[in-house]
C-alpha angles and dihedrals in degrees: 000000000000091000092051090049090048089055089049091054092048092052090044099052113013102036099021096216105148094189093055093042089053093045095055096039091050090050088050089052092052094050093041090051091051092055097034093242103162096184090055092048091048093049089050091052092048091054094044091047092050092050092047094046108032100031104028101031099240097131094165090060090049089054093048094048091047090052091048091050090052090050091050091049094051105114093012124112099236109112094163093061092038090055090046091051091053090046091055090045089054091052091048093049092047092049088057093049094253094132100162091053089044092054090048092053093046090050090051090050089050094049092050092049092048092049091049092044087236105158093182092053089046092052092049091048089052089050089051090056089051091048091051091051089050092049092050093048096250094129098162091057089046093058097065092049096044094045090050093047091048090051092049090047089057091048091050092044088237105151094183093055091043095049098043091047089050091050091053092047092053093044091050093050090050091050093052089050101255106118091159091061089046090056091046090063091057091061 
């Protein structure tokens, strides 16, 4: 189950093939359901929700799958996936303009990551806060979060976190009318 979900993540983020990501995560769901493995089912839902929302534009489905993953993880000992589910829920809420709910979900992801001493989950939750500020037009608040998540991404050797944080930093500087500062971040 975990290997199928790992393949789903790879196709979701590194290869960006939504059909393959969905194929492997749905297989993971089937096998996890057969053995009553809630963490595996939740990870599958997180992947499917991200593909549906971020890649295919069905944000409501991303929200629903994130909420279902959170429900499955209640009572489980899987803080990494629980933090990730709240992160995805924050992104879904923000994409729908529900910024207060998005901040609440990002804060919950952050608290879970801190409690679990999960630096990767913490970095992604910080990025979520920055994303929400970008979406709501509060670019100056976004900078501190995005710069911190980019720095943590470098420390963790997480190229996806580093590059996506950098992209949001540059976009935000362009939106506030400072293209020179945007270029500075590329060097």
